[in-house]
N, C-alpha and C positions, 0 to 999 in steps of 0.2 A: 717477529720478522716474517716467518713464513706464512702464518695466518693472514697479515696484511697483504701478502702478494697473492694469495688464494683469493682474498675479497676482490682484489683489484682485478683479477681475471675474470672472476664471475661477473663483475659489473661490465668490464669490457664486452663479454659475450652476449650480456643482457642487452648492451646497446646495438652491438651488431644484429641481434634477433629482431630488435625492435624496428631498425631501419630496413631489414628486409621485409618486414610485415607492411611498412608503409609503402615500401617500391612495389609490392604485390598488389597493394589496394589501388595504387594509382595505373600499375598494370590494367587493372580489371577494371577500371571506369572508363565509360565511353566518353566523357568529357573531362575537364580539368575538375581539380577538387580545392576547395578551401582548407585552411587548417582546422576549422571545426568540422567540417564534412570527415576528414583523415581521422580525427580524434574520435568521431562517434564510431568511424568504420573498424578502427583497430583496437578501439576500448582504452585509450591512453588518455591522460590529462593532456588540454590543448598546449599548457606550456612545454611539457615534455616532447610533444609532437613539433613545436616550434622550434625547439633546441635543435633536434635531430633533422629537421627539414634543413636548417640553417646550414648545417654541416654538408649535408648532401647537395646543397646548391653551390656551396663552396667547390665542391667536386665537379659540379656541372652535371651530377646525376639526377637532379631534379632543377627544373625551371619554373619562371613564372610565364604563364601564357601572355604574348603581347596584347592579346586582344580582350584580356581581362576576365578569360575563363578560367583563372585558378591555377593551381598547380600541376605540371605535367612530368612525365619522364624526360630526362635531359640527353643532350646528343651524346655525352660521355656513356651512358647506359647503351645507348644505340651502338655506339662503336664496339664496346663489350661484347654485345649481342652478337653483332656482325662476326667478331673474331671465334666467338662460340660455336658459330654456324660452320665457319671453316673447321674448325677443330673436331666436330662431330662428323663432317664429311671424311677427313683424314683418319679417325678412329673406325668408321663403318666401312671404308673401301676394302680392307682385306676380309671383313666379314660378307661383303657383296661378292668378292672374288671368289671365296669359297664356296657361295651358294650356286654361282654360275659353274663352278667347276663340277660339284655335285649333281647338278640337274640337268646342266647343258642349256638352261634358260636364261633369260636376262634377269636382273636383280636392280631394283630401284629403292632408292633413299629419297624419302620426302619428308617435310615438316608440315604441321598444321599453322595456316597463318590467316587470321581474320576467319573467312568463310570458305577457304578452300585449301588443298593441299599443292604445295608448291613443290617440284623435283629438284633436289639438290646434286643428286649424283644418279650414275647409272653405269652398270657393267655388262654390257652386251653379250647375249647367248651365243653359243656355238653352233647352233642349227642355221640352215639356209634360210629357212622361215622362222623370223623371228619379229619381235615388237621391239618398238624403238621410239622413246619420247624424248624432248628435248628439256635439258636442264633450264629450268626457270619458268617451265610451263605450269599453269595452274590446273587442277583437277576436282572436280565437285566432290563432296562428302559422303551424300546418299547414294550413289550407284557406283563407287569405285570401293576396292578392297581395302586399299590404304586408308580412304575415308571413313569407311565404317568400323576398322580397326581402331582410329583415334576418337570416334564418337562413342566406342565403348568404353573408353577410358575416362568420358567426361561425367560429372555429375549430371544425373538424369534430366534435371530442368534446364542445364546449359546446352545438352545434346538436342534435347527437344526444341529448343528455341532456334538452334542453328538448322535443324531439319526443316522446320516450317518455313523459315526463311528463305530456305533454298527452294523449297518446292513452290513457294510463292512467286518468286523471282522468275522460274521457270514454267509457271502454269500447271504445275503438276498437282493432281488430287491423290495424294498417297495415303496409304492404310499406317497411321502413326502407332497403332498398337502391334501390327505385324512387324515392323521395324524396331519398335522397343524390345520386342520379343528375340529377334535376331541378335539386337545388341546384347542382350543378355546372356545367349548362348556364346556369342563372341567372348564375352567376360571368362566363361566357364571354361572354353577350349584354349583360348589365346589365339584363335585364327580365325580370320575374316575371309569372306568369299565374294567375287564378282562373277557370275554366270552369264556371259554376254549382257551385263546389265548397262555398262557405259557404253561399250564399244561392240557391234556386231563382229562374232568371229573371234573375239579375245577374251579369255577368262583371267582370273587372277585370284592369288591367295597371299595375303597379308598379314602382318602383325605390328602391333604398335608399342613403343615404349617412352619413357621420358628421360631427357638427359639431365646433365649435371644442372642446368639452369630451369629444370621442371617444364621444358618445351616438349610438346608431343612429336614425335618423329614415328615414320612408318617404314618397314622394309617389305616389300611386295615383289611378288614374281609372276609376272604377267606370262600368259601361255597361251597360244593360238589354240583354239576350240578343237580344231581338228585332232590334237594330240593330247587335249586334258586329262580325260581319264586315264590313259596308259601312263600318264607323268604325275597325277594327282599326289598319290601315296609318297613319291619318292621327294616332292617339293613339300608336302605337311611335315614328313620327318627332317628334311634338312632345316627347314623355317623354326621349328619347335628347338633344335638344337642350337641355331643361331639365337633365338631368345635365350636360351640359358647362357650362353657366351655373352651375350648383352648384359645380363643381369651381373655377370662376374664383373664386367668392364666398368659397369656403372657403381658397384660397390667396391671396387677395388682401389678407390682414391679418388680425389679432385682430378678433373680434367688436366691433362701437362700441355 
C-alpha cells in the first residue's frame, strides 16, 4: 500500500513538473505554439503534451489563439501572475522601508517586463532633496541600475538581444563588449550602478532577484549625484544585507 502511494505521488509530481515546463515554453514563445512545437521544445511525446495541455485548457491556464496562432498562456495564469505581483510588493515593502531608514534615501521595487523595468512600489527618502518616480512608470534596461542588475541575471544571449534592441530603438551606437563586461562584474558583486547615465544629476545602485514565479525584480536606491560619494558605502552595505534577507525570504517557503 505504501509503495502504491509513493508511486502515485511521484507520478503526480512528474505531471506538475511537465505542466510547468510546457507553461514556461509558452511564456518564452513570441507567438503561439502548436502541440508539435511544444513537444519538440520540451522533449516530450506529442500525446503526453496533448493530455497535459487539455488539462491546462480546462483550467484556463492555456487557451487556443482565436486567430489561429496556436496555443497561448490563458487568462487564469495572467490573473495568478497579477496576484503574485501584489504579493511581492507586500513582501518587499518592509525591506524597502528598512532600506530608507538605514540610508535616508528613496528605495524602489521594479519588475522586468518585456523590454523595460516597471516600477511597482517606492518608499520615499527622508532628505528634502530626494528622487521620486511614479508607480507604473517604465524605465530602460541599459542605462539604469535596476535594468542592468536584471540584465546580469539573464542568459548572455537573451541579455544581448534586449540590449541591442533597446539601442536600436533609441539610435544608440553602444559598446556591447563593455556592457557585457560590466554585467559580468555585476554578477560577481551583486550590485549594479547608474552614474548619471539615465538622468543627469541622479545616480543609483541596485540589485536583482527572482521571485517565487521566477520573475526578475530589482530593488534600487536612487541618490542625487551631489551626495552620491558620501552615501555610496552606506547604500552598498544596506543593499547587500537586503539581498541576504531576500534570499532567506525566497527560500523560506512558498509565497503566502
